N, C-alpha and C positions, 0 to 999 in steps of 0.2 A: 115420356119418363122410360119407358121401355125402350125406346130408340136408341138413348144414352148407355144404357146396359149392355146391350147388343154390341154397339160400337168398342166399347170398354172390352168386352170380352175378345173382340177380333184382333185388337190392338197386338197383343203377344204371340198370337197363334203362329207356329213353324208350319210351312207347306211343306208337301212332300219334296217338292223342288229345293227349297232351303237345306232340309235335311241331308237331301243327296249332295248338294254342293259341299256343306258342312262335312261330310263324311269322306268326300273325295280329297277336299283341299286341306283339312286342318293338319294332317300328319307331315306335310312339307312346305307350308304356306304361312306367313306370319299372320297371325290372329288378327292383327289391326287390319290388314287388307281383306280378311274375310268380313269381318265386321263391317267394312264400308261398302263391299260389294253386296251385301245384304241389307244394308240399311239400318244395321242394327247397332245398339252399344256393345262397346268391347267385351264388358262383364257379363251380358247376356249370352255372347256367343262363347266365353269360357265357361260358363254354367252350363251351358247345353251340351258342349264337348264334353264335360266331365261326366253330365248324367248318363251321355251315351256311351261312355267308357272309351271315348277316342284320346288318343296321346300323340303327342310329337313323335316323328321318327328319329330313331339314332343317329342318322345321317344328318338331319337337320338339327338335331342338337349338338351334335359335333361340330358342325359349320359356326354355331355361336360360341363354342369353347365352353359347352356347360356338360360334357360327358367327360 
């Protein structure tokens, strides 16, 4: 039973590499692309980026017509 708990605890763990990629790519890359690259759900990536204080760049938002 302890083995199941350990496996569950690791499932949502963000590695330093995941965090680095998120920090580098989030401002100018569609979130769906980042989620696919990391093998995570879109909502998980959005939530983590928000908790890290990351935002889309003004240039990116303008390209989407949202500024």
